[in-house]
Gaussian input, Z-matrix of N, CA and C with variables (Angstrom, degrees):
# hf/3-21g

backbone

0 1
 N
 C     1     B1
 C     2     B2     1     A1
 N     3     B3     2     A2     1     D1
 C     4     B4     3     A3     2     D2
 C     5     B5     4     A4     3     D3
 N     6     B6     5     A5     4     D4
 C     7     B7     6     A6     5     D5
 C     8     B8     7     A7     6     D6
 N     9     B9     8     A8     7     D7
 C    10    B10     9     A9     8     D8
 C    11    B11    10    A10     9     D9
 N    12    B12    11    A11    10    D10
 C    13    B13    12    A12    11    D11
 C    14    B14    13    A13    12    D12
 N    15    B15    14    A14    13    D13
 C    16    B16    15    A15    14    D14
 C    17    B17    16    A16    15    D15
 N    18    B18    17    A17    16    D16
 C    19    B19    18    A18    17    D17
 C    20    B20    19    A19    18    D18
 N    21    B21    20    A20    19    D19
 C    22    B22    21    A21    20    D20
 C    23    B23    22    A22    21    D21
 N    24    B24    23    A23    22    D22
 C    25    B25    24    A24    23    D23
 C    26    B26    25    A25    24    D24
 N    27    B27    26    A26    25    D25
 C    28    B28    27    A27    26    D26
 C    29    B29    28    A28    27    D27
 N    30    B30    29    A29    28    D28
 C    31    B31    30    A30    29    D29
 C    32    B32    31    A31    30    D30
 N    33    B33    32    A32    31    D31
 C    34    B34    33    A33    32    D32
 C    35    B35    34    A34    33    D33
 N    36    B36    35    A35    34    D34
 C    37    B37    36    A36    35    D35
 C    38    B38    37    A37    36    D36
 N    39    B39    38    A38    37    D37
 C    40    B40    39    A39    38    D38
 C    41    B41    40    A40    39    D39
 N    42    B42    41    A41    40    D40
 C    43    B43    42    A42    41    D41
 C    44    B44    43    A43    42    D42
 N    45    B45    44    A44    43    D43
 C    46    B46    45    A45    44    D44
 C    47    B47    46    A46    45    D45
 N    48    B48    47    A47    46    D46
 C    49    B49    48    A48    47    D47
 C    50    B50    49    A49    48    D48
 N    51    B51    50    A50    49    D49
 C    52    B52    51    A51    50    D50
 C    53    B53    52    A52    51    D51
 N    54    B54    53    A53    52    D52
 C    55    B55    54    A54    53    D53
 C    56    B56    55    A55    54    D54
 N    57    B57    56    A56    55    D55
 C    58    B58    57    A57    56    D56
 C    59    B59    58    A58    57    D57
 N    60    B60    59    A59    58    D58
 C    61    B61    60    A60    59    D59
 C    62    B62    61    A61    60    D60
 N    63    B63    62    A62    61    D61
 C    64    B64    63    A63    62    D62
 C    65    B65    64    A64    63    D63
 N    66    B66    65    A65    64    D64
 C    67    B67    66    A66    65    D65
 C    68    B68    67    A67    66    D66
 N    69    B69    68    A68    67    D67
 C    70    B70    69    A69    68    D68
 C    71    B71    70    A70    69    D69
 N    72    B72    71    A71    70    D70
 C    73    B73    72    A72    71    D71
 C    74    B74    73    A73    72    D72
 N    75    B75    74    A74    73    D73
 C    76    B76    75    A75    74    D74
 C    77    B77    76    A76    75    D75
 N    78    B78    77    A77    76    D76
 C    79    B79    78    A78    77    D77
 C    80    B80    79    A79    78    D78
 N    81    B81    80    A80    79    D79
 C    82    B82    81    A81    80    D80
 C    83    B83    82    A82    81    D81
 N    84    B84    83    A83    82    D82
 C    85    B85    84    A84    83    D83
 C    86    B86    85    A85    84    D84
 N    87    B87    86    A86    85    D85
 C    88    B88    87    A87    86    D86
 C    89    B89    88    A88    87    D87
 N    90    B90    89    A89    88    D88
 C    91    B91    90    A90    89    D89
 C    92    B92    91    A91    90    D90
 N    93    B93    92    A92    91    D91
 C    94    B94    93    A93    92    D92
 C    95    B95    94    A94    93    D93
 N    96    B96    95    A95    94    D94
 C    97    B97    96    A96    95    D95
 C    98    B98    97    A97    96    D96
 N    99    B99    98    A98    97    D97
 C   100   B100    99    A99    98    D98
 C   101   B101   100   A100    99    D99
 N   102   B102   101   A101   100   D100
 C   103   B103   102   A102   101   D101
 C   104   B104   103   A103   102   D102
 N   105   B105   104   A104   103   D103
 C   106   B106   105   A105   104   D104
 C   107   B107   106   A106   105   D105
 N   108   B108   107   A107   106   D106
 C   109   B109   108   A108   107   D107
 C   110   B110   109   A109   108   D108
 N   111   B111   110   A110   109   D109
 C   112   B112   111   A111   110   D110
 C   113   B113   112   A112   111   D111
 N   114   B114   113   A113   112   D112
 C   115   B115   114   A114   113   D113
 C   116   B116   115   A115   114   D114
 N   117   B117   116   A116   115   D115
 C   118   B118   117   A117   116   D116
 C   119   B119   118   A118   117   D117
 N   120   B120   119   A119   118   D118
 C   121   B121   120   A120   119   D119
 C   122   B122   121   A121   120   D120
 N   123   B123   122   A122   121   D121
 C   124   B124   123   A123   122   D122
 C   125   B125   124   A124   123   D123
 N   126   B126   125   A125   124   D124
 C   127   B127   126   A126   125   D125
 C   128   B128   127   A127   126   D126
 N   129   B129   128   A128   127   D127
 C   130   B130   129   A129   128   D128
 C   131   B131   130   A130   129   D129
 N   132   B132   131   A131   130   D130
 C   133   B133   132   A132   131   D131
 C   134   B134   133   A133   132   D132
 N   135   B135   134   A134   133   D133
 C   136   B136   135   A135   134   D134
 C   137   B137   136   A136   135   D135
 N   138   B138   137   A137   136   D136
 C   139   B139   138   A138   137   D137
 C   140   B140   139   A139   138   D138
 N   141   B141   140   A140   139   D139
 C   142   B142   141   A141   140   D140
 C   143   B143   142   A142   141   D141
 N   144   B144   143   A143   142   D142
 C   145   B145   144   A144   143   D143
 C   146   B146   145   A145   144   D144
 N   147   B147   146   A146   145   D145
 C   148   B148   147   A147   146   D146
 C   149   B149   148   A148   147   D147
 N   150   B150   149   A149   148   D148
 C   151   B151   150   A150   149   D149
 C   152   B152   151   A151   150   D150
 N   153   B153   152   A152   151   D151
 C   154   B154   153   A153   152   D152
 C   155   B155   154   A154   153   D153
 N   156   B156   155   A155   154   D154
 C   157   B157   156   A156   155   D155
 C   158   B158   157   A157   156   D156
 N   159   B159   158   A158   157   D157
 C   160   B160   159   A159   158   D158
 C   161   B161   160   A160   159   D159
 N   162   B162   161   A161   160   D160
 C   163   B163   162   A162   161   D161
 C   164   B164   163   A163   162   D162
 N   165   B165   164   A164   163   D163
 C   166   B166   165   A165   164   D164
 C   167   B167   166   A166   165   D165
 N   168   B168   167   A167   166   D166
 C   169   B169   168   A168   167   D167
 C   170   B170   169   A169   168   D168
 N   171   B171   170   A170   169   D169
 C   172   B172   171   A171   170   D170
 C   173   B173   172   A172   171   D171
 N   174   B174   173   A173   172   D172
 C   175   B175   174   A174   173   D173
 C   176   B176   175   A175   174   D174
 N   177   B177   176   A176   175   D175
 C   178   B178   177   A177   176   D176
 C   179   B179   178   A178   177   D177
 N   180   B180   179   A179   178   D178
 C   181   B181   180   A180   179   D179
 C   182   B182   181   A181   180   D180
 N   183   B183   182   A182   181   D181
 C   184   B184   183   A183   182   D182
 C   185   B185   184   A184   183   D183

   B1=1.4474
   B2=1.5222
   B3=1.2878
   B4=1.4637
   B5=1.5242
   B6=1.3249
   B7=1.4557
   B8=1.5084
   B9=1.3316
   B10=1.4651
   B11=1.5210
   B12=1.3114
   B13=1.4611
   B14=1.5257
   B15=1.3308
   B16=1.4628
   B17=1.5196
   B18=1.3276
   B19=1.4640
   B20=1.5139
   B21=1.3223
   B22=1.4611
   B23=1.5254
   B24=1.3186
   B25=1.4577
   B26=1.5293
   B27=1.3185
   B28=1.4690
   B29=1.5268
   B30=1.3320
   B31=1.4662
   B32=1.5235
   B33=1.3290
   B34=1.4698
   B35=1.5242
   B36=1.3257
   B37=1.4631
   B38=1.5276
   B39=1.3185
   B40=1.4648
   B41=1.5246
   B42=1.3281
   B43=1.4645
   B44=1.5263
   B45=1.3285
   B46=1.4670
   B47=1.5270
   B48=1.3199
   B49=1.4761
   B50=1.5199
   B51=1.3298
   B52=1.4586
   B53=1.5248
   B54=1.3235
   B55=1.4567
   B56=1.5266
   B57=1.3108
   B58=1.4702
   B59=1.5298
   B60=1.3295
   B61=1.4676
   B62=1.5192
   B63=1.3210
   B64=1.4688
   B65=1.5213
   B66=1.3233
   B67=1.4744
   B68=1.5283
   B69=1.3344
   B70=1.4607
   B71=1.5287
   B72=1.3228
   B73=1.4728
   B74=1.5239
   B75=1.3293
   B76=1.4650
   B77=1.5300
   B78=1.3247
   B79=1.4638
   B80=1.5244
   B81=1.3427
   B82=1.4664
   B83=1.5223
   B84=1.3327
   B85=1.4585
   B86=1.5314
   B87=1.3389
   B88=1.4653
   B89=1.5195
   B90=1.3107
   B91=1.4709
   B92=1.5204
   B93=1.3240
   B94=1.4561
   B95=1.5258
   B96=1.3320
   B97=1.4579
   B98=1.5197
   B99=1.3352
   B100=1.4595
   B101=1.5224
   B102=1.3181
   B103=1.4666
   B104=1.5167
   B105=1.3223
   B106=1.4620
   B107=1.5125
   B108=1.3159
   B109=1.4510
   B110=1.5224
   B111=1.3195
   B112=1.4611
   B113=1.5184
   B114=1.3222
   B115=1.4672
   B116=1.5217
   B117=1.3253
   B118=1.4589
   B119=1.5178
   B120=1.3251
   B121=1.4612
   B122=1.5236
   B123=1.3290
   B124=1.4580
   B125=1.5227
   B126=1.3077
   B127=1.4576
   B128=1.5207
   B129=1.3362
   B130=1.4684
   B131=1.5329
   B132=1.3164
   B133=1.4625
   B134=1.5284
   B135=1.3307
   B136=1.4665
   B137=1.5266
   B138=1.3332
   B139=1.4666
   B140=1.5286
   B141=1.3265
   B142=1.4654
   B143=1.5257
   B144=1.3290
   B145=1.4713
   B146=1.5235
   B147=1.3334
   B148=1.4714
   B149=1.5195
   B150=1.3162
   B151=1.4610
   B152=1.5233
   B153=1.3237
   B154=1.4621
   B155=1.5286
   B156=1.3316
   B157=1.4591
   B158=1.5261
   B159=1.3301
   B160=1.4646
   B161=1.5243
   B162=1.3227
   B163=1.4627
   B164=1.5179
   B165=1.3347
   B166=1.4608
   B167=1.5210
   B168=1.3246
   B169=1.4644
   B170=1.5353
   B171=1.3076
   B172=1.4666
   B173=1.5184
   B174=1.3272
   B175=1.4708
   B176=1.5207
   B177=1.3267
   B178=1.4649
   B179=1.5129
   B180=1.3292
   B181=1.4592
   B182=1.5260
   B183=1.3146
   B184=1.4712
   B185=1.5003
   A1=109.07
   A2=115.73
   A3=119.95
   A4=115.02
   A5=118.82
   A6=121.20
   A7=114.97
   A8=118.09
   A9=119.73
   A10=109.15
   A11=116.46
   A12=121.54
   A13=112.76
   A14=116.79
   A15=121.98
   A16=109.77
   A17=115.21
   A18=121.34
   A19=110.10
   A20=116.44
   A21=120.89
   A22=107.76
   A23=116.07
   A24=120.44
   A25=110.18
   A26=117.37
   A27=119.92
   A28=111.94
   A29=117.11
   A30=120.81
   A31=110.72
   A32=116.35
   A33=120.84
   A34=110.44
   A35=116.82
   A36=120.55
   A37=110.18
   A38=116.61
   A39=120.59
   A40=111.38
   A41=116.88
   A42=120.29
   A43=112.36
   A44=116.16
   A45=120.73
   A46=113.36
   A47=117.33
   A48=122.40
   A49=110.96
   A50=115.71
   A51=122.40
   A52=109.32
   A53=115.13
   A54=119.98
   A55=110.39
   A56=115.63
   A57=121.56
   A58=109.82
   A59=116.81
   A60=121.02
   A61=110.90
   A62=117.19
   A63=120.61
   A64=110.73
   A65=117.40
   A66=120.19
   A67=109.71
   A68=117.44
   A69=120.01
   A70=111.89
   A71=118.30
   A72=120.23
   A73=110.24
   A74=116.82
   A75=120.77
   A76=110.81
   A77=117.10
   A78=120.80
   A79=110.25
   A80=117.31
   A81=120.85
   A82=111.61
   A83=116.56
   A84=121.05
   A85=111.94
   A86=117.10
   A87=120.34
   A88=113.30
   A89=117.16
   A90=120.44
   A91=111.45
   A92=116.98
   A93=123.48
   A94=106.66
   A95=116.46
   A96=121.08
   A97=110.77
   A98=115.13
   A99=120.26
   A100=109.69
   A101=114.25
   A102=122.12
   A103=107.55
   A104=115.96
   A105=119.89
   A106=109.25
   A107=115.32
   A108=122.75
   A109=104.85
   A110=115.92
   A111=119.25
   A112=108.84
   A113=115.97
   A114=120.62
   A115=112.43
   A116=116.92
   A117=121.31
   A118=111.28
   A119=116.63
   A120=121.62
   A121=107.46
   A122=115.90
   A123=122.20
   A124=109.62
   A125=115.81
   A126=121.16
   A127=107.66
   A128=116.91
   A129=119.62
   A130=111.49
   A131=116.01
   A132=121.14
   A133=110.19
   A134=117.33
   A135=120.63
   A136=111.12
   A137=116.92
   A138=120.30
   A139=110.57
   A140=116.74
   A141=120.05
   A142=109.82
   A143=116.66
   A144=120.50
   A145=110.69
   A146=117.38
   A147=121.09
   A148=111.17
   A149=116.80
   A150=121.12
   A151=110.60
   A152=117.55
   A153=121.08
   A154=109.87
   A155=117.39
   A156=121.18
   A157=110.86
   A158=117.00
   A159=121.55
   A160=110.36
   A161=117.10
   A162=120.72
   A163=111.72
   A164=116.56
   A165=120.36
   A166=111.17
   A167=116.53
   A168=120.82
   A169=110.19
   A170=116.76
   A171=120.34
   A172=111.90
   A173=116.38
   A174=120.59
   A175=111.79
   A176=116.96
   A177=120.72
   A178=112.42
   A179=117.96
   A180=120.83
   A181=113.05
   A182=116.81
   A183=119.70
   A184=110.44
   D1=164.84
   D2=-169.69
   D3=-103.35
   D4=15.07
   D5=176.98
   D6=94.43
   D7=-8.87
   D8=176.69
   D9=-71.48
   D10=156.81
   D11=179.28
   D12=-96.90
   D13=-25.51
   D14=-178.84
   D15=-130.77
   D16=139.62
   D17=-179.25
   D18=-125.38
   D19=139.78
   D20=171.64
   D21=-70.51
   D22=162.69
   D23=179.92
   D24=-57.55
   D25=-40.67
   D26=-179.92
   D27=-62.08
   D28=-35.48
   D29=176.64
   D30=-69.29
   D31=-42.38
   D32=178.31
   D33=-63.09
   D34=-35.47
   D35=177.19
   D36=-58.45
   D37=-45.01
   D38=179.51
   D39=-68.65
   D40=-44.14
   D41=-178.45
   D42=-62.21
   D43=-39.46
   D44=-176.18
   D45=-96.98
   D46=-2.81
   D47=-177.35
   D48=53.72
   D49=48.77
   D50=-179.13
   D51=-129.11
   D52=155.48
   D53=177.97
   D54=-77.22
   D55=164.05
   D56=177.14
   D57=-58.07
   D58=-41.97
   D59=-179.41
   D60=-60.18
   D61=-45.37
   D62=-179.25
   D63=-65.95
   D64=-40.98
   D65=177.98
   D66=-58.17
   D67=-48.76
   D68=-179.03
   D69=-67.24
   D70=-32.56
   D71=175.01
   D72=-63.42
   D73=-42.47
   D74=179.83
   D75=-67.52
   D76=-35.64
   D77=176.02
   D78=-64.69
   D79=-46.32
   D80=-179.99
   D81=-63.45
   D82=-35.45
   D83=-179.07
   D84=-76.63
   D85=-11.52
   D86=-179.56
   D87=83.10
   D88=8.50
   D89=179.94
   D90=-82.33
   D91=-21.64
   D92=177.51
   D93=-128.88
   D94=127.39
   D95=-176.91
   D96=-92.22
   D97=154.41
   D98=176.22
   D99=-149.19
   D100=168.05
   D101=174.60
   D102=-130.12
   D103=163.43
   D104=176.13
   D105=-118.44
   D106=137.24
   D107=173.18
   D108=-123.44
   D109=102.92
   D110=-172.53
   D111=65.92
   D112=-122.99
   D113=179.09
   D114=-97.03
   D115=-0.61
   D116=-175.69
   D117=-93.99
   D118=128.51
   D119=174.87
   D120=-90.86
   D121=126.41
   D122=-178.50
   D123=-122.37
   D124=144.89
   D125=-179.56
   D126=-112.92
   D127=118.52
   D128=179.69
   D129=-64.01
   D130=147.33
   D131=177.98
   D132=-57.00
   D133=-38.30
   D134=179.65
   D135=-63.93
   D136=-34.99
   D137=178.98
   D138=-67.98
   D139=-35.92
   D140=176.98
   D141=-66.74
   D142=-44.51
   D143=178.03
   D144=-61.64
   D145=-42.13
   D146=178.43
   D147=-63.25
   D148=-39.69
   D149=180.00
   D150=-65.88
   D151=-41.92
   D152=177.23
   D153=-62.63
   D154=-42.10
   D155=177.80
   D156=-62.21
   D157=-39.69
   D158=177.14
   D159=-61.29
   D160=-45.37
   D161=178.67
   D162=-61.96
   D163=-40.87
   D164=178.28
   D165=-65.35
   D166=-40.88
   D167=178.65
   D168=-63.70
   D169=-43.79
   D170=178.17
   D171=-63.04
   D172=-36.54
   D173=178.86
   D174=-66.58
   D175=-33.31
   D176=179.27
   D177=-72.91
   D178=-27.45
   D179=-176.34
   D180=-85.60
   D181=-5.76
   D182=-179.87
   D183=-85.13

């Protein structure tokens, strides 16, 4: 990541190599956290790191 604290969905899509649909599915499922600033949905850098850790943990349990 590049040191920013908040990422737009389009930025998170690039960082996680996921489609917009998958990002929003993960948000709805509560697996990826976000905040809203006005009408803009932003994903905290910590939430992206937590999501990556979750994926790694799930990969180890398979």
